[in-house]
C-alpha positions in Angstrom: 103.6 115.9 126.4 101.3 115.6 128.8 99.7 113.0 130.2 96.6 113.6 128.0 98.5 113.7 124.7 100.5 110.2 126.2 97.3 108.3 126.6 96.1 109.7 123.8 98.8 108.4 122.1 98.8 105.3 123.4 95.1 104.9 122.8 96.1 105.4 119.1 98.3 102.7 119.0 96.3 100.2 120.6 93.7 100.7 117.7 96.2 100.5 115.1 97.1 96.9 116.8 93.4 95.6 116.9 92.9 96.7 113.4 96.3 94.7 112.6 95.2 91.4 114.6 91.7 91.7 113.1 93.3 91.5 109.6 96.1 89.0 110.7 93.1 87.1 111.7 91.1 87.3 108.7 94.7 86.2 106.6 94.9 83.1 108.6 91.2 82.0 108.1 91.8 82.4 104.6 95.2 80.3 104.6 93.1 77.4 107.1 90.6 77.4 104.3 93.1 77.2 101.5 95.1 74.4 102.9 91.7 72.6 103.9 90.9 72.7 100.3 94.8 71.8 99.2 94.5 68.7 101.5 91.5 67.6 100.1 92.9 68.0 96.3 95.5 65.9 97.6 93.6 63.1 99.2 92.2 63.0 95.4 94.9 62.8 93.5 96.6 60.2 96.3 93.8 58.1 95.6 93.6 58.2 91.7 97.2 57.3 91.7 96.4 54.1 94.2 93.8 53.2 92.0 95.7 53.4 88.7 98.8 51.3 90.4 96.4 48.8 91.1 94.8 48.7 88.0 98.3 48.7 86.5 98.8 45.9 88.1 96.0 43.8 86.8 96.2 44.0 83.4 98.3 41.6 81.6 101.7 43.1 79.6 100.6 43.0 76.1 103.8 41.7 73.9 104.0 41.9 70.2 103.5 38.7 68.3 106.3 36.9 67.4 107.0 36.3 63.5 
């Protein structure tokens, strides 16, 4: 191989690596969005759970009337 073909092969590898980096970057951005959405949804569920716990402590327990 000549130095020119080695240089072209190296440039091709660089272009392939650059494309892979772009793809990985896009994937990482999507994962970040999904993570933020899941975090938001988890916070909502935790809040609801806490409210239900507090409400259940305030409501007196019902018992069947004695006969």
